[in-house]
N, C-alpha and C positions, 0 to 999 in steps of 0.2 A: 675658565673664570675658576677665578680667589672667594671662594665663599667666609662670609665672616660670622662665628658666632652671634647665637643675640643675648643678651645680658641673661636672661634667665637660664641659658645653658652654661654659662662658665661662674656664674653664683653658687656661693656656701648655700646649701641647704640648711642646714644645720648650723644652727646661728646659737651659740649661751656667751649668757649672761651674768655678769655681776653686779649687785649693786653697789652707789659708788660707795657706802661708808663698808664694804670689805674688804678684809686687813689683804695684802698686799700677801702675805704666804697661801689663803686661801686659795689669790687669785691662782696665784703660783701650781698649788695641789689642783687643781681643774685641767691648768694648762694639761699638768703633768698628765695625769687622769683620763682624759679626751684626745689626746695626744694633740693637738692647736697648740697652736704660735701666738693667736692674741682671743680675747676675750674682750664682748663688749659691755661698755657701764651703761645701769640706768636710772634713772628716779625718775620715782611716779612712771612706771611702764614705757619715760622716751628715753633715744641713746643722749646722752651728755658726752660719751667718749669711747676711747680703745684704750685698754691697753695689750701690749706687747711683750714677750720676752726680754727683747730688747728696755725697753722701761724699766721692767724689771731686776732688771741687772744692774743698769745705768743708779737703776736706783738702789740698789744693794751695795757698792761700789759709791756713794756721793756718801751712805752710811760709815760703812767703813771705816771710810777717809777721816772721818773724825773722831773715830776710834782710835784709828794708827796714831792721832796728834795726839793723844791722853795716855797715849804703853809706851813705856820705855826699855828700853835697849835690854836693862836687866830686867823685866818683867820676864820676856817673851826668851832669854838666851841659852845655848846649852852651855852645859857649867861641866867642869874639869874636863875641857879637851885639849893639856898639856900632856 
């Protein structure tokens, strides 16, 4: 007979959290140091959300896209290619 593990058996025991006003850079540093892929976001000691590596990556590329629209080819091009 197949036994289904209980939630207690499979849940994460050490949950890391950040405050809602923590910078994305600081949250990413926690993910890297703890070798985890998500961190709980809290406010007044209550969970209000979660940040994942994917959330951080999406945020980075949204900001980077805005940067790319303001930078010209001339500013980043390699010179003397002839």
